[in-house]
Each structure stands twice: as structure tokens, then as C-alpha cells.
C-alpha positions, 0 to 999 in steps of 0.5 A, spaced: 601 552 429 603 545 426 605 540 431 613 539 431 615 532 433 620 532 438 626 526 438 627 524 445 634 522 447 636 517 453 637 522 458 632 528 456 629 531 461 621 531 461 618 538 462 611 540 463 612 545 457 614 538 453 608 534 455 603 540 454 606 541 447 605 533 446 598 534 449 596 540 444 599 536 438 594 530 440 588 535 441 590 538 434 590 531 430 584 529 433 580 535 431 579 536 424 574 538 419 568 535 419 567 530 413 561 528 409 557 522 411 558 515 409 554 511 405 549 506 410 551 499 411 547 493 408 542 490 412 543 485 417 541 478 417 534 477 420 534 474 427 531 469 431 524 470 434 525 472 441 521 469 447 514 472 448 513 477 454 508 475 460 504 480 464 501 478 470 497 482 475 500 482 482 497 486 487 491 491 487 490 496 493 486 502 495 490 508 495 488 515 498 482 518 496 484 524 491 490 521 489 492 518 482 491 511 480 498 508 479 501 502 476 508 499 477 512 493 474 515 489 480 517 484 475 522 485 469 521 488 462 520 481 459 516 478 465 512 484 468 508 483 474 503 489 475 501 492 481 495 497 481 493 502 486 486 505 485 484 511 489 478 510 494 472 514 491 469 520 494 463 518 499 456 517 495 450 520 497 445 517 502 441 512 498 433 511 499 430 507 505 429 500 503 422 496 503 420 494 510 422 487 512 418 481 514 416 480 521 421 476 525 420 469 528 416 469 535 421 469 541 422 465 547 417 466 553 420 470 558 421 468 565 415 469 570 415 470 577 413 463 581 413 466 588 415 471 593 416 469 600 417 475 605 420 475 611 418 479 617 420 481 624 417 480 631 413 486 630 410 484 623 414 489 619 417 486 612 424 486 612 426 482 606 424 476 602 426 471 596 423 472 589 423 465 585 422 465 578 419 460 573 426 457 571 427 456 579 432 461 580 432 466 586 433 473 587 434 476 594 428 482 596 431 488 600 427 492 604 429 499 605 425 504 609 425 512 607 426 516 613 420 520 614 
């Protein structure tokens, strides 16, 4: 159905039917048969050379074993900062034993007993004493008697 234009007059009442009639006329006008493609336009002028992009390595981290390796750009498309996550590898087999190493240097001499002084009671039984080592440090000797 062809659109019929309405001549609006001052004081005319705008109704939903009249608005819908206008909307349908606009829609009908906008939808028509598809036309033939136009001819391509001429090529534009050559542009100026652009700024060269940069790529920088950001972080390299160890990812979880079995995960995929990832690379993310933390920068921009023209100043890329690439962060890598490389998964941890599986545990390898135990290696063969290495060759025997050379003997180590001789250690410092240890402490020796310099003297032992025992303490006795009136009956001559040993009740304790003092142990003196070669560096003159001392240690108490305690005597315990086991019950028979």
C-alpha cells in the first residue's frame, strides 16, 4: 500500500494511528529493492611511514606442571611487553652416581683429657670429681650407685 501524506493543521490531534501511519511510511521508504553494486573508487594517496613497533620481554615465570605455556602482552599493540609463563617440566630419572671425590683436608685435633681429680668420702668411696680437658675446660663427674 502506498503512503499517503497527511497535511497537518494547527489544532489537529496526534493519535497513535496517525503516528504509526507515519512510521510505516518511513519504513516503506527506507526499504526498497537492492540496487546494483557501485564502481570501486580510486585509490587514495600513499600515507606517511608509521612508527616502528617495539617488542620487549617482560617477565618469565614458571607455570604449574602440565599447564600450557602462555604469552600475554602487558603493553600496547605498538609497544608490546611480552610476559611468558613456561610450565614446570616433569621430574626426570635419577642420574648415575658421580666419581668419588678427593679426600678432604685433615681436621683440627680434638680435645683430650688432661686430668681427672676424684673426690672421696671418709670411707674412701668415690663420690664425684672434676674432668679437665686439654683446652683447660672442666666438667663435673657425678657418681651414681646402683642398688644391689
